N, C-alpha and C positions, 0 to 999 in steps of 0.2 A: 504494500500500500504506500503510495506517495502522499504522506500526510501533509507535506509542505504545500501541496497544490490540490488538496482534496475537494475544495469547493469548485475550482476551475474544472477539474476532471469529472465531477459528478453532475452530468448534464441533466439528471432528473430534477435538480433543484433550480435550474436556471430560469424557469418561468414561474417559480413559486414566490409567494410573499415571504419576507423575512420572518414574519410571525410564525410561519409553518416550517422554518428551517431551524434546527436545534444547534445553538452555539455552545460548545464546551468552554467553560469559563474557570479561571483560577481565582480563588479567594485569598485576599492579602497577597497579591501577586508578586510584590517586591521584597518578600521576607526571606529570600533564598540565601542572603549573606548578611544577616544582622550583625552589627558590631557589638562591642562591649559597652557602648555608651548609651545611657538611657535618654530617651526623648522626653520632653515635658508633656507626656501623654496624660490627659485628664481622666482616663478611664477609672472607674470605681475601684477596680482591683489594684491599680497602681497606688492610689491614695491609701488604701487599706494596707498594702504591703509596706509602704514607707512608714506608716504609723507603727506597724508591727516591728520593723527593724529598729526604729527609734527606741521602742520599749526594750528590745533585746540588748541594744547598745547600753542602755541604762543599767540593765542587769549585769552586763559584762564589766562595766566600770566598777560596780559595787563588788564584783567578785575579784577585782584586782588585775584587770587586763592591761591597764595603761602603761605600766613599765615595759610591757612586751609588744604592744601594738599601739602606735602613736594615734591613729585615727580609726577607732573600732567600727564606726558606721561605714566608712569607705571600704574597710576590710570586708565587712559583711556583704556589701554590694558586690564587691569583686568575687567573693566566694559564691554568691547567688546567681551569677550571670549564666552559668551552665544550665541550671534549672529553668531560668527565665527564657533562654533561647529555646529550650525544649518545648515550652508552652506557647511561644510566640512565632516560631517558624512554621509556615504553612506549605512550603514547597522547598525542595533542594535544587531545583532547576532554574537557571536564569531565563530572562525573557526571550532571548534568541532561541534557546532550546524549546521553550514552551511553544513558540510559534512554529518552529520546524516540525515538532511532533504533533501538530494539529490543533492546539488550543487556539481559540479565536476570541476570547474575551478576558478582560483584566479588571481588577479592583485595586486601584492605586490610592493610597492614603498619604497625602502630601504634607511634608514637614518643611517649612521655610526656615532654614538656619542661616540667617544673615545674607539672604539673597542666593544661597545655594540650596537646591531642592533635593530632599531625601525622601525615602519611604520610612514609615514607622509603624511599629506595633509593640508598644512598651519600649523596645530598643529601636534605635535608628539604624537604617541600612548602612552598609559599607559603601556600596555602589551609589552613585548619584542618580537622581531621576533622569538627568540629561543622558546618561549612558543607556538607560532603559529606553528612552525615546529614540536614541540612535539605533538600538536593536530593532525597534518597530520600523523605523525609516528604512533600514537595510532590508528588512523583510518585504516591505511594500515595494521597494525598488526592484527586488529580485523575483517578484511574482507579478502576475498580470490579472488574476481573477479571484483574489481572496478578500473576504470582508473581516475586518478586525474591529471589535467593539471595546472601546476604552472608557472606563468610568473613573472620574476624578472626584474625590470627596474627602471628608474628614480633615479639612484643611487645618493645619496647626501652625500657630505663630504667624498668621496672616493679618495684616491691617488693610484698610480700605483700598489704598492704591496698589497693594501687593497683588491683588487678584488679577487686575488688568496686565500687570507686568508679567505675571506667571502665564496668563493666557497668550500673550505675545510670544513668550519663549516656546510654548508648546506649538504654536502655529509655525514658528520659524523652522522647527524640526520636522513636523509631519502635516502641516496645514495643506500642502499641495495635494494630498490624497484624501482630504476630508470630504465626506458626503455632507454637503451643506444644506441648510434650510432655505427654501425659496421665499420670495417676498411675501407670499400669501400664507406661508406656513402650511401648505397643503400636501407636502411630500413626506409625510410621516414615514420613517424608514420601515416600520412594521407593516404598513400597507403597500409599500413598494416591493417590487420583485427583485430578485437577485440581479437580473439583467439591467433593470432600471437603476439600481444602486451602482453597479459596476460601470455602467455607461453614462452616468450623469454628465451633462454638458456635451455629450457627443464623443467623449473620449473614453474608451474602455481601459480600465486599469484597476489594480487592487485599491480598495477604499478603506478608510478608517472612519468609524462613527464615534465622535467625541462627545461625551456627556459630562455634565458637571453639576454638583449639588449647590454651587454658588456661582453667580454670574461672573464671567471672566472678561466682560467688556466686549463680547462679540457674539451676538445672537444668531449669526449665520453659520459660523464654524462650529460652535458648541451648542449641543442640544440641552435643554433645561433639565432641572432636577427630576421631573416626572419620568424622564427617560434613563435615570441613573439609579439602578436598583440597590447599590450599597447604601444609599440614603434611605433608611427605613422610615423616615418621617415624610417622604415625598407624597404628593397626590398620586393615587393609583387609578388615573383615568385613561392611561394609554398602556400601562404595563403593570401587571398584577404580581404579587408575591414578595415577601420579605423574609429575611433569615429568621430562624427560630433560635432564640438565645437559651439553649439548653444543652446539657451533656447527655441527656437521656434519649436513647435511640427511638424508643416507642413514641415518646412525646414529639420528637422532631418529625417522625414519619406521619403521624396522625394530623399534626398541625399543617404540614406542607400539603398533605392530601386534601384537607379541608380548604386550604387556600386555592388549590388546583381546581377543585370542583366549583368554587366560587368564580374563578377566572373563566372556566368553560361556560358556566351559566351566563356570564356577562359578555362572552365573546371577546375576551382580552387575551393577548399573548401572556404567557406565564413564565416567571423566573423561579426555577426549582432550586432552592438552597439545600443541598444534601450535605450539610456541614453540622458539626457538633462543636459547642462552645463551652469551655469550663465556666463554672460559676465563680464569683468573687472568692468564696470560701475555698474552693478547690485550688484556684490560682495561689492564694496566700498559703494555704496549708502545705502544698507540694513544695513551693519555693522555700518557705521557712524551714520545713523539716529537712530539706536538703543540706542545711547548714550544720546539722548534727556532726557529721564526720569531720568537718574543718574545725569546729569548736572543740570537739573531743581530742583531736590530734594535737591542737594547740595546748589543751589542758595537760596532756601527757608530757609535752615538752616543758611546760612551765613547772610541772610537779617535780622535775629533777632538781630545780634550784629553789622552788618555793612550794612545798607540799600543800600548804593551806590554800594558796591561790589556785593551784592546780585542781584541788578537790572542788573548790567553789565553781571554777569554770566548767568542770565535768558535770556538776549539778545543773548548771544552766543548759548545757547540751542535752542532758537527759530530760529536762523539763519541756524542751521543744517537742519531743515525741509524744508527750502527754497533751500539751496545749494545742498542738497542730496535728491532729490525728489524720493519718492517711491509710491505715490498714484496710479500710473498706474500699479503697480505689483499686481498680484492676489495670490502671494505666498511670503513667507519670509524665508523658509528653503528649503534645497535640497529635503527633504522628500515630502514637499508640491509640489515642482516643478516636482518631479519624478512621482507623481500621474497622471499628465497629460498624461503620456504614460502607467504607470503601471496598472491603472484601466481598460485599454482597450488593454493590451499587446497582449493577444491571438487574439483578433479581428484584431489588426493591422497586425500581422503576417499573418493571414488568408487573409486579404484584399489586402496586398501589396507585399507579398513574396511568398505565396504558389502557386498562379496561374502560375508562370513562372518556377517552379522547375522541371517539367517533372515527370517521374515515380518514381524517388528516391529523398530522402531528400538531399539538398545541403546546408542547413544551419548548419555549423559545430559547431558554438558556438553562444550563445545569452548572451550578457553582460547586466546586470541590476543594477541599484541603487535600494536599498530597495527591493531586490528580495522577501523578506518575505511577501510583500504585493501583490505579483503576484501569478499566477499559472504557473510560468515558468518551474518548474520541470516537471509537468504533460504535458505541451506543448512540452518540449524537448523529453520526452519519446514517446509521440504521433508521433512527427516528425521522431524520430529514427526508429519507427516501420513502417514508410511510411503510417500510417493510413490516413493522409490527402491526400496522392497521389494515393490512390487506385481507385478513382472514374473515370470512363471512359466516362460517359455520356450515356443517353438514356437507362439506365438499369431500367426495370420496377419494381416498388415496389407496393405492394397491401395494400391499406388502406380502411378498412370497405367495402371490395368488389370492390372498385374502383381501376383500374390500372393506376398508375401515372408514368410518365417518365420525365426526366429533363436533359438538358445539363449542368446545373449549380450546381446540387445538390450533394448528395441527401438531399432534405429538405422536410419535411412534417409537417403540422400544423393541429390541429383539433379545430373546433369552432362549437358548436351546432351540433355535430355528423357529420360535414362535413369536 
């Protein structure tokens, strides 16, 4: 399969509306190389984590850490980075690889650090967002018939004038491939066909659909927030579905299925968020409890020269395992959590979403964490081709001379020639 050019090569979708083409999307797309530096992320779990670390710092000082560690809070943050990365990294593949392997949609959360743009999720990215835009530009240049959907949201450290400056920077990189809004606003991308999007303005080439949760000073190049699914507060008049903020697989599936049924009933394209999210308590407990080993090791070293301080530090370490309980968790990282859905992603879509779609695909996007561990691209291509929707029931199939029919199928299995 030539995943780099799957949309160009799949002629079945060329006269289809974008609403009926399924785009495989990555969630927190730029977290593939998070740094050791925290971003000023306002997320609730970050605030709670910082409060917890301050309390532990106080306990460590009372236990006598200061002669041995000059800045206990900085030391704790440094020791916690590994656990933080495990809970904030959503993919290990860079943007160029994601595109080459068939992913067609991105969720970029933008951090403005003194005029240089990064991605963030608790921690800031090592790669700049400019380098990720370069990857997209290179892909659009090297292909002729792919549609890439880019969501820009969760702007951090932006003031009024910064938005237009950022918008201009994005346009400089990939504006030449943008599928733009016409003056009347009548060319909604979801009601436009693949051919109409690729051929906008009479020139056929790969296109990028740029959406933003905040105005970037150009309403032609950038589609507004109701087209930007990572903005869960957006109006859902053109695109239905938001992520389910839960780590519980059953709750996620039932919530997404209910949203899907509502989208089908309303005739809206649907964004399927097949992602799981740790709770604030889970974030904090996993990260803080990960400090046990570092504190206990330090306690053993201190005990050699100061047995009383060493014992006191060891007691602080032991208390973490009581105060921040994790024995009930079957996972410690986002990758481990995502496997609860990723390892059965195709089956979940078949069981909970396909049966109510009707004759045409209505799952317009599927968002995944650690998409590289799934078959989401093949699934999206299959859905885009309506392969799963072609079965009408009671069509006879012949197996070793026996005629079989099914309202559920088609399914056939062979065992001992039967």
